[in-house]
C-alpha positions as CSV (number, residue, x, y, z in Angstrom):
1,X,0.0,0.0,0.0
2,X,2.8,2.3,0.9
3,X,4.4,1.8,-2.5
4,X,1.1,2.5,-4.2
5,X,0.8,5.8,-2.3
6,X,4.3,6.7,-3.2
7,X,3.7,5.9,-6.9
8,X,0.5,8.0,-6.9
9,X,2.3,10.9,-5.2
10,X,5.2,10.7,-7.7
11,X,2.8,10.6,-10.6
12,X,0.9,13.6,-9.2
13,X,4.1,15.5,-8.6
14,X,5.2,14.7,-12.2
15,X,1.9,16.0,-13.7
16,X,2.1,19.1,-11.5
17,X,5.6,19.8,-12.6
18,X,4.5,19.5,-16.2
19,X,1.7,21.9,-15.6
20,X,4.0,24.4,-14.0
21,X,6.7,24.1,-16.6
22,X,4.0,24.5,-19.3
23,X,2.8,27.7,-17.7
24,X,6.4,29.0,-17.6
25,X,7.4,27.8,-20.9
26,X,7.6,29.9,-24.0
27,X,7.3,33.4,-25.2
28,X,3.9,35.0,-24.4
29,X,4.2,38.1,-26.6
30,X,6.9,40.1,-28.3
31,X,9.7,40.6,-28.9
32,X,9.6,44.4,-29.3
33,X,12.3,47.1,-29.5
34,X,12.6,50.3,-27.5
35,X,15.2,53.0,-26.8
36,X,17.3,52.7,-29.9
37,X,20.4,55.0,-30.2
38,X,23.4,55.0,-32.5
39,X,25.1,52.5,-30.4
40,X,22.5,50.7,-28.3
41,X,19.0,49.2,-28.1
42,X,16.7,47.4,-25.6
43,X,14.9,44.3,-26.6
44,X,11.9,43.1,-24.5
45,X,9.5,40.2,-24.6
46,X,6.8,38.7,-22.4
47,X,7.5,35.3,-20.7
48,X,6.9,33.9,-17.2
49,X,10.0,31.7,-17.5
50,X,12.7,33.1,-15.3
51,X,15.5,32.7,-17.9
52,X,16.0,34.2,-21.3
53,X,18.6,35.3,-23.8
54,X,19.0,37.0,-27.1
55,X,21.2,36.1,-30.0
56,X,22.3,38.9,-32.3
57,X,24.7,40.0,-35.0
58,X,25.2,41.8,-38.3
59,X,24.3,38.6,-40.2
60,X,21.6,36.0,-39.6
61,X,24.3,33.7,-38.1
62,X,24.0,36.0,-35.0
63,X,27.3,35.1,-33.4
64,X,26.8,37.2,-30.2
65,X,24.5,36.6,-27.3
66,X,23.3,38.4,-24.1
67,X,21.2,37.2,-21.2
68,X,18.0,38.9,-20.3
69,X,16.8,40.2,-16.9
70,X,13.2,39.2,-16.0
71,X,10.7,41.0,-13.9
72,X,6.9,41.1,-13.8
73,X,6.6,38.7,-16.7
74,X,8.7,40.9,-19.0
75,X,12.3,40.1,-20.1
76,X,14.8,42.9,-21.0
77,X,18.1,42.6,-22.8
78,X,20.2,45.7,-23.2
79,X,22.6,45.6,-26.2
80,X,25.4,48.1,-26.2
81,X,28.6,48.9,-28.2
82,X,26.7,48.5,-31.5
83,X,27.8,50.1,-34.8
84,X,26.2,53.3,-35.9
85,X,23.7,53.0,-38.8
86,X,23.9,49.3,-39.0
87,X,21.3,46.5,-39.4
88,X,21.4,43.9,-36.7
89,X,19.5,40.5,-36.7
90,X,18.3,39.0,-33.5
91,X,16.3,36.2,-32.0
92,X,15.1,35.9,-28.4
93,X,14.5,32.7,-26.4
94,X,12.8,31.7,-23.1
95,X,11.5,28.5,-21.7
96,X,12.7,26.4,-24.6
97,X,10.9,28.7,-27.1
98,X,12.5,30.9,-29.6
99,X,11.2,33.8,-31.7
100,X,11.6,34.2,-35.4
101,X,14.6,36.2,-36.6
102,X,13.9,40.0,-36.5
103,X,16.1,42.9,-37.4
104,X,16.6,46.6,-36.5
105,X,18.7,49.5,-37.5
106,X,20.8,51.5,-35.1
107,X,20.5,55.3,-35.5
108,X,22.5,56.6,-38.4
109,X,25.1,59.3,-38.7
110,X,23.5,62.8,-38.8
111,X,24.4,63.2,-42.5
112,X,22.2,60.2,-43.4
113,X,18.4,60.4,-44.3
114,X,15.9,58.8,-42.0
115,X,12.3,57.7,-42.3
116,X,9.7,56.8,-39.6
117,X,5.9,56.5,-39.0
118,X,3.6,58.3,-36.6
119,X,0.5,56.6,-35.1
120,X,-1.8,57.4,-32.2
121,X,-4.8,56.5,-30.1
122,X,-4.8,52.8,-30.8
123,X,-6.8,52.3,-27.6
124,X,-9.0,49.2,-27.5
125,X,-9.9,49.2,-31.2
126,X,-7.9,46.3,-32.5
127,X,-9.3,45.8,-36.0
128,X,-8.6,49.4,-37.2
129,X,-5.2,49.3,-35.6
130,X,-4.4,46.0,-37.4
131,X,-5.5,47.6,-40.7
132,X,-3.1,50.5,-40.1
133,X,-0.2,48.3,-39.2
134,X,-0.7,46.0,-42.2
135,X,-0.5,49.2,-44.4
136,X,2.6,50.5,-42.6
137,X,4.6,47.3,-42.8
138,X,5.8,47.6,-46.5
139,X,7.2,51.1,-45.6
140,X,9.8,49.4,-43.3
141,X,10.0,52.4,-40.9
142,X,13.2,52.8,-38.9
143,X,11.1,53.6,-35.8
144,X,7.5,54.5,-34.7
145,X,6.3,57.6,-32.8
146,X,3.1,56.9,-30.8
147,X,1.2,60.0,-29.8
148,X,-0.5,58.4,-26.8
149,X,-3.6,56.4,-25.7
150,X,-2.1,53.0,-26.4
151,X,-5.1,51.2,-24.7
152,X,-8.5,52.5,-23.6
153,X,-8.4,51.1,-20.0
154,X,-4.9,50.4,-18.8
155,X,-6.2,48.2,-15.9
156,X,-7.7,45.7,-18.3
157,X,-5.2,42.9,-19.1
158,X,-7.4,41.9,-22.0
159,X,-6.8,45.2,-23.7
160,X,-3.0,44.9,-23.4
161,X,-3.3,41.3,-24.8
162,X,-5.1,42.7,-27.8
163,X,-2.7,45.6,-28.1
164,X,0.3,43.3,-28.2
165,X,-1.4,40.9,-30.7
166,X,-1.1,43.8,-33.2
167,X,1.9,45.7,-32.0
168,X,4.0,42.5,-32.2
169,X,3.6,42.7,-36.0
170,X,5.6,45.9,-36.2
171,X,7.5,46.5,-33.0
172,X,9.9,43.6,-33.4
173,X,11.6,45.4,-36.3
174,X,10.8,49.1,-35.6
175,X,11.4,50.6,-32.1
176,X,8.4,52.3,-30.5
177,X,8.7,55.8,-28.9
178,X,5.4,56.4,-27.2
179,X,4.1,59.3,-25.1
180,X,1.4,59.1,-22.3
181,X,-2.2,60.0,-23.2
182,X,-5.1,60.6,-20.9
183,X,-6.2,57.0,-21.3
184,X,-2.7,55.8,-20.4
185,X,-3.1,57.5,-17.1
186,X,-5.9,55.3,-16.0
187,X,-5.2,52.9,-13.0
188,X,-2.3,50.7,-14.0
189,X,-1.2,52.9,-16.9
190,X,2.0,54.3,-15.4
191,X,3.3,50.9,-14.3
192,X,2.6,49.4,-17.7
193,X,4.3,52.3,-19.4
194,X,7.4,51.9,-17.3
195,X,7.4,48.1,-17.6
196,X,7.1,48.0,-21.4
197,X,9.2,50.9,-22.6
198,X,12.8,51.9,-21.8
199,X,13.1,55.4,-23.1
200,X,16.3,57.5,-23.2
201,X,16.7,59.3,-19.9
202,X,18.6,62.6,-19.4
203,X,19.5,64.7,-16.3
204,X,16.4,66.3,-14.8
205,X,13.9,64.1,-16.6
206,X,10.7,64.5,-14.5
207,X,9.3,61.1,-15.5
208,X,10.3,58.0,-17.5
209,X,7.5,59.0,-19.9
210,X,9.2,62.4,-20.6
211,X,12.3,62.0,-22.7
212,X,14.3,63.2,-25.6
213,X,16.7,61.6,-28.2
214,X,18.6,62.4,-31.3
215,X,18.0,60.2,-34.4
216,X,20.0,61.2,-37.4
217,X,20.0,65.0,-37.7
218,X,16.7,65.4,-35.7
219,X,16.2,65.9,-32.0
220,X,12.9,64.4,-30.8
221,X,11.2,65.6,-27.6
222,X,8.5,63.5,-26.0
223,X,6.2,65.3,-23.5
224,X,3.7,64.0,-20.9
225,X,0.5,65.9,-20.7
226,X,-0.5,64.0,-17.5
227,X,2.1,65.7,-15.3
228,X,2.4,69.5,-14.7
229,X,3.6,71.5,-17.7
230,X,2.9,75.1,-16.7
231,X,5.7,77.7,-16.7
232,X,8.1,76.9,-13.9
233,X,7.1,73.3,-13.5
234,X,9.7,70.5,-13.6
235,X,8.6,69.4,-17.0
236,X,8.6,73.0,-18.4
237,X,12.1,73.6,-17.1
238,X,13.3,70.3,-18.5
239,X,11.8,71.2,-21.9
240,X,13.7,74.5,-21.9
241,X,16.9,72.5,-21.1
242,X,16.2,70.1,-24.0
243,X,15.6,72.9,-26.4
244,X,18.8,74.7,-25.3
245,X,20.7,71.5,-25.7
246,X,19.3,70.9,-29.2
247,X,20.3,74.4,-30.2
248,X,23.8,73.8,-28.9
249,X,24.4,70.7,-31.2
250,X,25.8,71.5,-34.6
251,X,24.6,68.1,-35.9
252,X,20.9,68.9,-35.1
253,X,19.1,70.4,-38.1
254,X,15.5,69.7,-36.9
255,X,13.6,69.6,-33.7
256,X,10.3,67.7,-33.5
257,X,8.1,67.6,-30.4
258,X,5.2,65.2,-29.8
259,X,2.7,64.8,-27.0
260,X,-0.9,63.7,-26.7
261,X,-2.7,67.1,-26.6
262,X,-3.1,69.3,-29.7
263,X,-2.4,73.0,-28.9
264,X,-4.6,73.8,-31.9
265,X,-7.6,71.7,-33.0
266,X,-10.8,72.3,-34.9
267,X,-12.5,69.3,-33.3
268,X,-13.9,68.0,-30.0
269,X,-11.1,68.8,-27.6
270,X,-10.0,72.1,-29.2
271,X,-11.6,74.2,-26.4
272,X,-10.9,71.9,-23.4
273,X,-9.5,73.7,-20.5
274,X,-6.4,71.4,-20.2
275,X,-5.7,71.7,-23.9
276,X,-5.9,75.5,-23.8
277,X,-3.6,75.5,-20.7
278,X,-1.2,73.3,-22.6
279,X,-1.3,75.8,-25.6
280,X,-0.7,78.7,-23.3
281,X,2.3,77.1,-21.6
282,X,4.0,75.4,-24.6
283,X,3.3,77.3,-27.8
284,X,5.4,80.4,-26.7
285,X,8.4,78.1,-26.2
286,X,7.8,76.3,-29.6
287,X,7.7,79.7,-31.2
288,X,10.7,81.1,-29.4
289,X,13.0,78.2,-30.3
290,X,11.6,77.7,-33.7
291,X,10.9,74.0,-33.6
292,X,10.1,72.4,-37.0
293,X,7.0,70.4,-36.2
294,X,4.6,69.5,-33.4
295,X,2.5,66.2,-33.5
296,X,-0.3,65.0,-31.3
297,X,-3.4,62.8,-31.1
298,X,-6.4,63.1,-28.7
299,X,-8.8,64.5,-31.4
300,X,-8.5,61.4,-33.5
301,X,-9.1,62.7,-37.0
302,X,-6.3,64.1,-39.2
303,X,-5.6,67.8,-38.9
304,X,-2.9,70.1,-40.1
305,X,-2.8,73.6,-38.7
306,X,-0.3,76.4,-39.2
307,X,0.0,79.1,-36.6
308,X,2.7,81.8,-37.0
309,X,4.6,79.7,-39.5
310,X,4.7,76.6,-37.2
311,X,3.0,73.4,-38.3
312,X,0.9,71.3,-35.9
313,X,-0.4,67.9,-36.8
314,X,-3.1,65.8,-35.2
315,X,-2.2,62.4,-36.7
316,X,-2.1,58.7,-36.3
317,X,-5.7,57.8,-35.3
318,X,-6.5,54.1,-35.5
319,X,-9.8,53.9,-33.8
320,X,-13.4,52.9,-34.7
321,X,-15.2,56.1,-33.7
322,X,-14.6,59.5,-35.2
323,X,-14.8,63.2,-34.5
324,X,-16.0,65.8,-37.1
325,X,-14.2,68.9,-38.2
326,X,-15.1,72.6,-37.6
327,X,-12.4,74.4,-39.5
328,X,-10.8,77.5,-37.8
329,X,-8.6,80.2,-39.2
330,X,-5.5,78.0,-38.5
331,X,-6.9,74.9,-40.2
332,X,-5.2,73.9,-43.4
333,X,-6.6,70.3,-43.7
334,X,-9.0,68.2,-41.6
335,X,-10.4,64.8,-42.4
336,X,-12.4,62.3,-40.4
337,X,-10.5,59.2,-41.0
338,X,-8.0,56.8,-39.5
339,X,-4.5,57.7,-40.7
340,X,-0.8,57.5,-40.2
341,X,2.0,59.8,-41.2
342,X,5.1,58.6,-43.1
343,X,7.9,61.0,-42.6
344,X,11.2,61.2,-44.5
345,X,14.0,63.6,-43.3
346,X,16.9,64.4,-45.6
347,X,19.1,67.4,-44.9
348,X,16.9,70.4,-44.2
349,X,13.8,68.9,-45.8
350,X,11.1,67.1,-43.8
351,X,8.7,65.4,-46.2
352,X,5.4,64.3,-44.7
353,X,2.9,61.9,-46.3
354,X,-0.4,61.3,-44.5
355,X,-2.1,58.0,-45.5
356,X,-5.5,56.5,-44.9
357,X,-5.7,52.8,-43.9
358,X,-6.2,51.8,-47.6
359,X,-2.9,53.6,-48.4
360,X,-4.5,56.4,-50.3
361,X,-2.9,59.8,-49.5
362,X,-4.8,62.5,-47.7
363,X,-2.0,65.0,-48.4
364,X,1.8,65.4,-48.6
365,X,3.9,68.4,-48.0
366,X,7.5,69.6,-47.3
367,X,8.9,71.7,-44.6
368,X,12.3,73.1,-45.5
369,X,13.9,74.4,-42.4
370,X,17.1,74.3,-40.4
371,X,16.6,74.4,-36.6
372,X,20.1,75.7,-36.1
373,X,20.7,77.5,-39.3
374,X,17.6,79.5,-40.3
375,X,14.8,78.8,-42.8
376,X,15.4,77.9,-46.4
377,X,11.7,77.8,-47.2
378,X,9.3,77.8,-44.2
379,X,6.2,77.2,-46.3
380,X,4.5,73.8,-46.8
381,X,3.6,73.1,-50.4
382,X,0.8,70.6,-50.8
383,X,1.7,67.9,-53.4
384,X,-1.4,65.8,-53.1
385,X,-4.7,66.0,-52.5
386,X,-7.2,67.1,-50.3
387,X,-9.6,67.9,-53.1
388,X,-12.6,66.5,-51.1
389,X,-13.7,69.7,-49.3
390,X,-16.6,67.8,-47.8
391,X,-14.4,66.6,-45.0
392,X,-13.8,70.2,-43.9
393,X,-17.5,71.1,-44.1
394,X,-18.9,68.3,-42.0
395,X,-21.0,69.9,-39.3
396,X,-21.8,66.9,-37.2
397,X,-22.2,67.7,-33.5
398,X,-18.9,67.5,-31.6
399,X,-18.6,65.9,-28.2
400,X,-17.1,68.0,-25.4
401,X,-15.1,65.4,-23.6
402,X,-14.1,61.8,-23.2
403,X,-17.4,61.0,-21.4
404,X,-19.4,61.6,-24.6
405,X,-17.4,59.2,-26.8
406,X,-20.3,56.8,-27.2
407,X,-22.2,59.6,-29.0
408,X,-19.8,59.5,-31.9
409,X,-20.7,57.6,-35.1
410,X,-19.6,54.0,-34.5
411,X,-20.7,52.8,-37.9
412,X,-17.8,54.5,-39.8
413,X,-15.1,51.8,-40.3
414,X,-12.5,54.5,-40.8
415,X,-13.7,56.8,-38.1
416,X,-11.8,57.9,-35.1
417,X,-12.8,58.1,-31.5
418,X,-11.3,59.1,-28.3
């Protein structure tokens, strides 16, 4: 009888060990790329297994390797001493499972052209986000700027699962640089942001979600609208320091700022108190330093506004509800549609193409400007088409705030919502 009990116990223990090992085994999601520079990058992936590693190299033989550090179900491998402007191949492993081979580019020399994509407000709308990503993939962007609101409710694990099911298609080969949106502030949002993204940090950075980096000849500044930004605040003073730093760098020809709030909007959130406060605090700095371009989300249509020669874009919506347009004096273009911006920078020229999910072009324009050397041509010439003025004349009722999202038109497949 004793032997039978021992056999039963051993069998039960064996089955339990299989269950536990099966829970731990494998890669749950990812890998994805974050924090790329001209000499380093961070690779992350989700796995409950305590061990993991990454193989990498300049060919698919991937002759180098690095161990990962695991915490809260996310593995992180920091690669350093990489070559500038070089393509690397990599594969991650955990729990006996390995990813497919991915690749990335380190940031190039400032003399080299760059190209990237801007998205926003992916929230909980997975089908539209998937459509956008499928259209982006052939462009092979070097990196992605995300203008905030990655998910709708950050405390819902199911939304993050859906988010990664689509983000995995792109972020394994194109590093993401996101900012915090108002939906990212919801309970659990800050911890998820810090867990998933390893952004470049500088002295005096008020938050891991407020950061700046140089890529090619362009200095990018990422702001957080969810922490104080008024004159004299820690973030405001940090922004001044970053703008001063960018001005001091001879290799910097452009300065692009992105955050979630649009300082100028002809849609739902254009007159919100927090948006107007952001405009009052930030726009004088943008004007004083002569930044090249400001990009945001929040009002999830596409908008281009020009105020005192400075271009502001609301771009990147990939939602399933939409807001209408009520053009203002500053409005150049507004269209109720999901979209992404494909941006090429070469020398003093920033070329912007704004695409719908079906890859048709809303408009394209050039900004010819040198942040540290004066303007060559500070006008934006439209090369394509917003011939359809109906989008600017739509007089549908606008909602006033996030609480009224459900009143938007849900039946428009290409529409945007908050």
